[in-house]
N, C-alpha and C positions, 0 to 999 in steps of 0.2 A: 504495500500500501503505500503511495506516494504522498508525503505530506510536505506542502511548500513552507519555507522558511518564515518564520514569524515576520521580519522585516517585509514579506510579500503578502502578509495576512494582518495588516494593521487594523483592519474592521473588526477582527476577532478579540482586540485587546480588552475592550471594556466587559465581554464575557469571561475571558479568562481573569482578570480582576477580580470580578464578582464571584465567580466559583472558587479561585482560591481563597478568598476572604470567608465565604461561607465555609469551606472544608477547614481551615485552619484559625480563623480569628472571627468567629461568628459575633461577637460582643463588640466589632467594630462595623457592622455590617451597615448599619444606619449612617455613619459618618462617611463610609465609604461612597456608599449610593449617592450621598448628598453632593458629594465630590467629584464623582465619576468622570464629567465632562473635563474637568480640569487634570485630572490624573491621567485620563487617555490622550488628550492633548500633549500633556507632557511626556508621557511615555513615547507616543508617537513620533517624535523628532530624534528618539534614539534608534540606532542601526541593526541592533539586535543580532549579533553574530551568533551568541550562545542559544539562540531561540529560545524555547518554553522555561528551560532552566534557569537562563540567565534572567528571564523576567519574574520567576519566584524566587531567586535569590534577591533579587532588587527589592520586591514587595516583602521577603523577610527582614532586610534592612530597614525598611521604613517602619514596619510594625514594632521592630525593637527599638527604635529611635522615639516612636509614638508613645509607647508604654501605656497609656491607658486611654480609653475613648474621651475622657473628659478634656484631654489635652488636643482631642485630634480635631482641631477646627480646619476648614478650607484651607487657609494659608498654611499652617503648620503640615498638612499633608501634602502639599504640593512643595513645601520646601524640604521635607524629608524625602520624597520620592525624587528629587532633584539631587540632593545629596547622595542618596543610594547609587542613582546612576553614575555620578561621578566616582565615586568610591569601587564601584564594579570595574569601572573603565580603567581606573588605576591597577586593580587587581589583575584584569584579564589582558592588559596592553604587554605587547611584547617588550617595551623599553622597562616598564616597570617590574616584569619577572627577569628580564635577563640582566638588568644593571643593579637592582637592588634586591636583595634576600626579602622574602616574604616576610619574616620578623620586622625588617625595617620600615616596610609599606604598614605594617600593623602598628609599630610605635608612632609613626607619623599621624595615624590616625587617631590614635589614643592622644597623642599631644594636643591635636587639634580639638579634641571633644574636651579636654581639660582647659583649654583656654576660652571655650565657648561657655563652660560653666562657670570660670571666673569670670567671665565678662557679665554672665547673668547676675551674678553675685555682687558686682562691684568690687571684685578682686579680694573679697572675704575668704581665705583659702579655708579657715575652719568650716565655713557653711559650704564651700565646694567639695571640700574632702567628704563630708555628710552627704552630699547629694551624689557623690561618685562612687561610695560606698568604699572609702579607704581612710586610712589614718592621716591626719594631717602632715605626720612626717614622710609617710609614702608619696603623698603628693608634691611635697617639696622636693624630693629625692627625685621623682620623675620628672618634675620640672627642671633641675639643676642638670639631670642627663641629657634631656632634650636641648638645653641650652649649649652645654658643652659640644654636642655633635654637629651643632649649626656653624 
């Protein structure tokens, strides 16, 4: 059975997003349904080299960043789906995989997340550490290591 690549079946993205959400994150279904047009528009701009699995990985990242339905505004969903696409591109690009070991890419993403949380907490490291689920000393150490590598 021949199945065309996802990049040639962009009209299926809305059904795929809905189906994936129903199967894996039913508690987000209302928020996703309300934002489906914006999600499809954002996802349709991507070239989808990895087909359905790449789409599922992208959605999985988005849901991980959203954490719970209360935080899932239309703006936040589009922001997180865009971020998930960018991160997948980094992980899937030949340049990212050949020039940087995977652990380096992961550390960069972790550092970026730390910086975002610090910005949200106006630089309050104690509060940021609590949000990130780590001790303040661990947060400080990760920041020091990242700064030294740059």
